VEXDREN-548262 format. One record per residue (C-alpha): y, x, z; residue in three letters. Coordinates in steps of 0.02 Angstrom, whole numbers, plus 50000, padded with zeros to 5 digits. Layout:
BEGIN
YXZAla;...
END
This chain:
BEGIN
500005000050000Met;501675007349951Ala;502985009350086Leu;504485000950009Thr;505304993850167Thr;507015001850200Pro;507075013350350Thr;508445015750479Ala;508765026950628Pro;508595020550806Ala;510485019550820Ser;510395004050710Gln;509344994450836Leu;510754982450884Pro;510944976650704Ser;509074973550699Leu;509184963650860Ala;510574952750788Arg;509504948950637Ala;508014943850742Leu;508794928950833Gly;507994923650997Asn;506464934751012Thr;504814934751104Ser;503974951351144Ile;502084950151169Val;500694962651190Gly;499304960351062Leu;497944970851146Gln;497364972451328Trp;499064977151397Gly;500004993451424Asp;500584993351242Glu;502374998851278Gly;503244981951286Lys;504484988351414Gly;505205001151294Lys;505454988151157Ile;506304976151278Val;507434989951344Asp;507924994851166Leu;508294977351106Leu;509204970551259Thr;510764980251209Glu;511134965851092Asp;510424951351195Phe;511244941251332Asp;509664936851429Phe;507994945651459Ala;506724933251525Ile;505054936851609Arg;503964921251605Trp;502174924951661Asn;501074935651771Gly;501584944651929Gly;501644961952004Ser;499984965751919Asn;501004969751763Ala;501814986651738Gly;503134991051608His;503785008851596Ser;505465013951524Val;506175031551507Lys;508065033751497Val;508625051851487Gly;507705061051625Asp;507385045251725Lys;505795035151715Lys;505785017251779Tyr;504245006851820Ala;504474988051819Phe;503224975851892His;504194959651916Leu;505984962651858Ile;506224962151669Pro;506504979051587Ser;508174972351524Gly;508914975251697Ile;509414992651639Leu;510734984651528Arg;512154978751643Pro;512814966751511Glu;511124957751503Cys;510584944651631Thr;508774947051685Ser;507804931351730Val;506154929451822Ile;505674912151762Ala;504594898551839Asn;502964904351760Gly;502954920751858Val;502074922052027Val;503234932052139Val;502724943752279Asp;504354944152379Pro;503934960652462Leu;503644969052294Lys;505204961052220Leu;506304966952362Leu;505544984252351Glu;505924984752165Glu;507704978552193Ile;507964992152324Asp;507285005852212Gln;508365000652065Leu;509914998852174Ser;509625016152246Thr;509525022752068Ser;511225015152029Gly;510585000451925Val;511674984751937Cys;510664970752017Ile;511824958852111Glu;512624949551966Asp;511294950151832Asn;509634945651914Leu;509094927451927Lys;507444921252001Val;506714903951979Ser;506714892952134Leu;505064885252073Thr;504144901652047Ala;502594902152157His;502464914952297Val;501094927852323Val;500684928652509Leu;499624940552615Pro;498104929152610Tyr;498154929352419His;498024948352417Arg;496654947852548Leu;495664934752452Gln;495834944752291Asp;495134960452372Gln;493754951552470Leu;493194941752318Ser;493114957252208Glu;492134966852340Thr;490914952352359Arg;490674951452171Ala;489834968752172Ala;489064971151998Gly;490024956751920Ser;491794962551959Lys;493174956651843Ile;494274971851874Gly;495724963351963Thr;497184973852024Thr;496994966252198Gly;498814960452199Arg;498384942252237Gly;498904935552067Ile;497334925252030Gly;497244917052203Pro;499094912652192Cys;498874904352022Tyr;497344895352092Ala;498394888452235Asp;499714883252108Lys;498404872952018Ala;497744866452185Asn;499524860852228Arg;499194856752412Ser;499054875252457Thr;500514881352351Ala;502144888852413Ile;503644891252298Arg;505194901852320Leu;506224886652366Ile;505074884252516Asp;505594901252584Leu;507384894952597Leu;506934880452714Asp;506234885552883Asp;505524868552928Thr;504664866252761Arg;503964884052762Leu;503324882652941Lys;502444866052909Asp;501614872452752Lys;501054889152824Leu;500294881452980Gln;499224869952875Arg;498794882152735Ile;498354896952848Val;497194885852951Ala;496304880752789Glu;496214898852727Lys;495494904452895Asn;494074891852881Thr;493674897452704Ile;493794916052740Phe;492704914752894Ala;491354905352798Ala;491364916152641Leu;491834933452706Tyr;491564932852896Asn;493414936952908Gln;494384935453074Pro;495744922353082Ala;497524925853027Met;499044920653128Asp;500304910353031Trp;501814915253135Glu;502024933453079Pro;501864927652899Ile;503204914452930Phe;504404926853009Glu;504164939852872Gln;504334927752726Tyr;505794917752794Arg;506684934552805Ala;506194938152625Cys;506904921252576Gly;508584925452654Glu;508654942152564Gln;508214934052398Leu;509344918652420Arg;510784926052315Pro;509634927852165Tyr;508684911352174Val;509224897552055Thr;508594883851939Asp;508184895051792Thr;507664880551679Val;509424873651693Arg;510154891051672Leu;509154894751515Leu;509484877951433His;511334880651461Gly;511234897951386Ala;510244891851235Trp;511444877651200Lys;512914889651216Ala;512154900851081Gly;511734915251196Lys;510454927751129Arg;508794926551222Leu;507434939651234Leu;505764934251310Phe;504714947651392Glu;502864943551404Gly;501814952451536Ala;500004958051514Asn;499344954251338Ala;498474941451229Val;496724948551251Leu;497004945751438Leu;497614927951411Asp;496754915251524Leu;496314903951377Asp;496294915551227His;495734932251298Gly;494034939851335Thr;493644927551474Phe;493194930051617Pro;493874947851603Phe;495654941551591Val;497164938651700Thr;497634921651773Ser;499084916751661Ser;499394912951478Asn;500064929551416Cys;500464925851236Gly;500474906951221Thr;501304900451380Gly;503144904051347Leu;503694885851348Ser;502754881951508Val;503364897951589Gly;505214895151550Thr;505494876551521Gly;506184880151347Leu;505374872751191Pro;504524883651061Gly;505974880350943Ser;507064891551053Ala;506154906750980Val;506494912950803Gln;505514929450803Thr;503934935350886Thr;503664954150894Leu;501884959550933Gly;501764976351020Val;500224987050987Val;499695004751022Lys;499205015450874Ala;497495015350958Tyr;496715003951090Thr;496575005151279Ser;495934994051417Arg;495944994351608Val;494514986751706Gly;492914978251652Ala;492534968451495Gly;491974970951315Pro;492884984051210Phe;492034986351038Pro;492995001950983Thr;492925011151150Glu;492565029751139Gln;491665034951299Ser;491645052951245Asn;492735068251219Ala;493745059151086Leu;494175045151207Gly;494605058151339Asp;495785066751217Lys;496695050551179Ile;496835046851366Arg;497575063651408Glu;498765064351258Arg;499345046551293Gly;499415048651483His;498335033151493Glu;498375028951677Tyr;498925011951741Gly;500765009451785Thr;500264997351923Thr;498595004251984Thr;498515022251924Gly;496765018751859Arg;496205028651705Pro;496185017651551Arg;494715016251433Arg;495235022151259Cys;494645020251080Gly;495115017150899Trp;496275003250844Ile;495434986350815Asp;496224976050677Thr;494954961950698Val;495674958850871Ala;497454961350809Leu;497274948850666Arg;496704936250796Tyr;498074939550924Thr;499414939950790Ala;498804923050727Ala;498724915250901Val;500494920750944Thr;501294918050774Gly;501814936250769Thr;503094939650632Thr;503304958350655Gly;502354972850733Leu;502964986850846Cys;501735001450837Val;501865012350991Met;501255029851037Leu;500965035350858Leu;501285053150917Asp;499695052651022Val;498665052950862Leu;499415069350801Ser;498125083650793Thr;496675072350741Phe;495825077550579Asp;495365059650539Glu;495675042550611Leu;494615026850613Lys;495215008950593Ile;494044994750642Cys;494164981850502Thr;492674970550540Ala;491204968350660Tyr;489334967350637Ser;488584954950760Ile;486694952850755Lys;486704959850580Gly;488044947950517Gln;489734954450461Arg;491274945150526Thr;493134948050519Asp;493514934950655Trp;493674939250839Phe;492304930350940Pro;492864917751070Ala;491404922251185Asp;491474938851279Ala;489584939851280Leu;489564939051091Glu;490954952051083Leu;489894963751188Glu;488624963751045Gln;489924967750913Ala;489734984150821Glu;491354989950741Pro;491434993050553Ile;492675006950521Tyr;493775013050381Glu;494115031750398Thr;495795038950348Val;496515056650353Pro;497465061750509Gly;498925073750530Trp;499335088950636His;501225089450625Glu;502245085750782Ser;503265069650774Leu;504495074650911Asp;505985077850798Glu;505685064450666Val;507255053750648Ala;506775042050505Arg;505185033050457Phe;505215041350286Gly;505155058450371Asp;503485055150453Leu;501995064950384Pro;501305056150231Arg;499645052750319Asn;500555044750465Ala;501495033350345Gln;499855029050259Asn;499065024850427Tyr;500465012450463Ile;500255004950290Ala;498385002550322Lys;498764993350484Leu;499954981750392Glu;498644978150260Thr;497244974350383His;498274964550510Ile;499334955450380Gly;500974957550474Val;502374969850431Pro;502764984350547Val;504594983750602Lys;504674997250736Ile;503695013350763Val;503805023150926Ser;503455041850922Ile;503825046151104Gly;504405038751270Pro;506285041351249Ala;507445028151177Arg;507925039051029His;506105041950982Gln;506055025350892Thr;505995022450704Leu;506615006450626Ile;505995000350457Arg;
END
């Protein structure tokens, strides 16, 4: 495929952002694709950066100059003082982690007070959620899902259960919070004693700690649905930051080895805005594939090649520090996730990691029980049986550190990008060749 798309230096990112309209950023693999960098780059020309799903189990890294920031709850757009960052209703909020993140950013000189808003209806992660997450995973033994242990799943479960749910607005009302915690902790104690032989918890320390959290967070808490509808109607530019990734989506990922929210398809539920509020969906992918935790991974390389990718890409979890499993890029999975999300453009990250490889492999189809398929199986057990069918392409050995334009990339690197476009069926708009803001190529 000929590369005929015009190229532009990273300094022209704002003009790209203006052309995109309201934009959703989603991860198309198993997370850790580099969404934080894309959000940070684009927010220069957006008025709002909105996080709408997941919790502190997500980790987005952004490097600005010599500083590296790790975000778990606050949108990466917080680094742009002219951009309002919103934690919307679909996020489950651990107040202790949020306050810790606010403190770290404030200490680093990042403006927080006037441009962070948190939904009053976001559900709260509490100590018993984290405890349940850890106890459940330990009890699972050989059938562990690979949870981060941050209490995200149990919090979403309580949200669905309704009677055991606590939202941020509850932290702002002592009487309401006390009544709820007394009843919920008594119920959790009964369950934990029966399932895990766990000693009883006292509700009062939890009440005192979380009412204090509520007071500290009070200046940021608001009705974000009302806020966002007002911004949309006023013509403000909106950037939506998805956490986790589509292959970890509760409904469309490799269930049960998924997270507990809709990562690529729940934007309307997670914000209160209709789908028509979004004009562009950018799917973020690594130039290879990685995964943290258990679950099927057809192109995984459990060998020296996978180790090389891991070390060159520094593939260790932002949230957990766990080493990531690594392998070749999987365009079967990417065709599926791009289709599910309505992706209109791709951002290929960490292309520089593939420098020094003599050849590269691209998974273009699977063989399952001797049958060739180019569709991603809905059943994780079927996916475990999938054998990747590869196309092999030449690699490159040149360093990409000083490349300023897409057209200056090694010819084999350009051809690799062209192959991805052909097999996924979506144009590549952005290519990242390093962690810094300027190491970004626009096509």
